N, C-alpha and C positions, 0 to 999 in steps of 0.2 A: 538427340535433337533431330527434328525432321529438316530436310533441306528445303530452303525457301527458293522459289523460282525468281529469276531476275525480273525486276519491274521493267517491262518492255512495252512501250506504247508507240505504235507505228503511225499514229494519226499525224497529219500535217501540223506543224507548229504555227497555228493561225492566231492564237491569243497570247503569244509571248512564251509559250512553252518551249522546252528544248526537246526535240525529237531524237529518240535513240534509233540510229540506223543499224548499228551492230553492237551487241553486248558481248564483249570478249572476256572470258574468264581468264585472269592472269595468275591467280593464286587461290587455293582453297585448302582449308584444314577442317577438323571436326567442329570448329566453332563458327566459321563464316567463310565468305567468298569475296574476293576483291575483283572488281570488274574495271576494264579499261574500255569505255564506250566511245564509238564513233557517233557523233551527234550532228544535228542540223539545227542552227539557230533560226529564229523567226525571220531574220533578214536574208536567209539563204546561205549564210556563211557556215562552212563545215568546220568542225573542231573535235576535240576529245575531252572527255571528263572521266575522272576516276571516282568509283563509289564502292562502298562496302555494305554487305548485308550479312547480319547474323543468321545462323541456320535455325531460326525459330520465328514464330509469328510476331512475337514482340518480346521485349525485355521488361523487367519490373524493377522498381525501386520503392522502398518503404521506409517512412519516418516512424521509428518507434517512440511512443510517448508513454513514459512510465506512469504508474498510478499517482505519483506525486506531481505530475505535470512536466517533469524534466524530459528532454529529448535524449535518446541514447545514440551517440555517433561512434563510429569505429575508425581506428587508424588502419589503413589498408595500403600495402606497398603496391604501387602501380608501375608496372614495367615500362609502359610507354613514356612516362614522364620521369622515371627513375627516382621517385620520391614516395614518402609516406603521405597519404592523402586522407584528410578527415572527411568522412562521408557516411551516408546511410547505407544499409544493406541493399545489394542489387543482385540480379541474376537473370536467368533465362526462363521462359516458359518451356516446359518439356513437351514431348509429343502428345501427351494426353492431359496436360495440366492447363487449366484456365489461369488467367492472370492472378486472380485472388489466391488460388491454391499455391501458385509459384511464389507470391509475395509472402504468404505464411511460411512456406518451406524455407525461403531465404532468411526470414526473420529468426527462426529457431536455429538454423544451421550456423548463422554468422554471429548471433548474440545469445542464443539459449533462451530467448523470450517467446512467450505466447501472448497473443492479443485477445482481450475481451471482445473487441470489435475492430473491424477493419473497413475503411472507406476509401473509395477512389477519389483522388484529388483532380487528376486530369491526365490526358495522354499527351506526351511531348516527344519531340525529336531532339536528341542530345546534341547532334551536330548535323543538321539537314543538308549542309553543303557536302557532306562526305558519307554519313551513315544513313541508310534508307530504312532501318528497322525502328518502329516506334517504341517508346517506353511508357508503360502504364505506371503512374505515380500514385502511391497509396499512403495513407496515414493509419498507423496501428495504435489504437487507443487502449488504455488500461493494461499495459504490458507488465507481465510478471515473469520471474525466472521459472523455467521448467526443467532445464538441464544445462550442462556445460556446453558452450559453443562447440560445434563440430564442423569447421570449415572444410571445404573440399581440398584435395591435395594441391590444386593449382592456385589456391588462394593463400595469401600471406597477410593474415589479419593480426594486428597487434592489440594495443590497449583499447578497451571500451571506455568511452568518456560520456558521463551524464552532464548535460548543461541545461540550465533554465532556458526558456524561450528568449529572454533578454540576453543571456550569455551567448546563446547560439547566434543571435543576430549580430552581436558584437564580434563574434568569431568570423562572420562574413565581412563585416566592415574593416577589421584589422588584417584580413588576408589569411587567417588560419583555415577558413573554409573557402576552397576555390573550385570545388566540383559544382557544375551547373545544376545537376538534378538535386543535389543536396541543398543548394542555395534556394531553389524554387520551393522545395518541400518545407524548409525552415520558414520562409517568408509566407507560405500559405498555411502553416501550422497554427494551432491554437495558442493563445497567450497564457 
């Protein structure tokens, strides 16, 4: 992954923006960097904000739609929340990959599926109060098995679960789906 430069705008905060006075890197690893920024608010008050940037231009998330119209979700153990989370495949754009190529790569790695067609749904910020890297959200239509899933060593993927669009929306309503990107994808997906 290429290293992304911090978003640093030194313009005066005249329209309500928060001006970054100093971007201080406090932690970095091969995935991303955490910044502790000295900031200036519109009213002249100084403060601090913390923000995280992944080391890529953007991340991707893709809703797999099987040929029979069901959505394929996966159980993924997420370290930050210490839980198994029902979600869609997600990942990073690589140094030379565009977002669609990255979405196709994540789809086959995490589910073993290939898509007949892939479409962009929208660009989102998963948590704009903390993470400054956008996510390109895709829908993969006409998905068929191509191989066994081959998740990366850092991924802990469990069961793959096929749900009808109605069942997927019910999973949001009853709290089984709590991931924001997955929620948006399901709500934007076909019936």
